[in-house]
C-alpha positions in Angstrom: 58.6 -23.2 -78.3 55.0 -23.4 -79.4 55.9 -21.1 -82.2 57.6 -24.1 -83.8 54.4 -26.0 -84.0 53.3 -29.1 -81.9 56.3 -29.9 -79.6 57.4 -32.1 -76.9 60.2 -31.9 -74.4 62.2 -34.8 -72.9 63.2 -34.2 -69.2 65.6 -34.1 -67.5 67.8 -33.3 -70.6 65.4 -30.6 -71.8 65.6 -31.8 -75.4 62.8 -30.3 -77.6 61.2 -32.1 -80.5 58.7 -31.2 -83.1 56.3 -33.8 -84.5 53.7 -34.1 -87.1 52.7 -37.7 -87.3 52.3 -40.6 -84.9 55.2 -42.2 -86.6 57.3 -39.2 -85.5 56.1 -39.7 -81.9 57.0 -43.4 -82.0 60.3 -42.7 -83.4 61.1 -40.1 -80.5 60.0 -42.7 -78.0 61.9 -45.6 -79.4 65.2 -43.7 -80.3 65.4 -41.1 -77.5 63.6 -42.5 -74.6 64.4 -46.3 -75.1 67.9 -46.1 -76.7 69.1 -42.7 -75.6 69.7 -41.4 -79.1 68.5 -38.0 -80.5 66.2 -37.9 -83.4 68.0 -35.1 -85.3 65.5 -34.6 -87.9 62.9 -33.6 -85.4 65.0 -31.5 -82.9 63.9 -28.0 -82.3 66.9 -25.6 -82.2 65.4 -22.5 -80.7 66.5 -18.9 -81.5 67.5 -18.1 -78.0 67.8 -14.4 -78.8 64.1 -14.1 -78.6 64.2 -15.1 -74.9 66.1 -12.0 -73.9 63.7 -9.4 -75.4 
């Protein structure tokens, strides 16, 4: 996932986020961790075909 830039994963769901600013990190924490909502604008949607090479 690092090819997408700085990233974090929320377990146990395995949801991957990219972030660029401290605001992004705070938003991920407040929305996903605290309220259980996805931050769709920061979701990483990997190309899974690359995993099978």
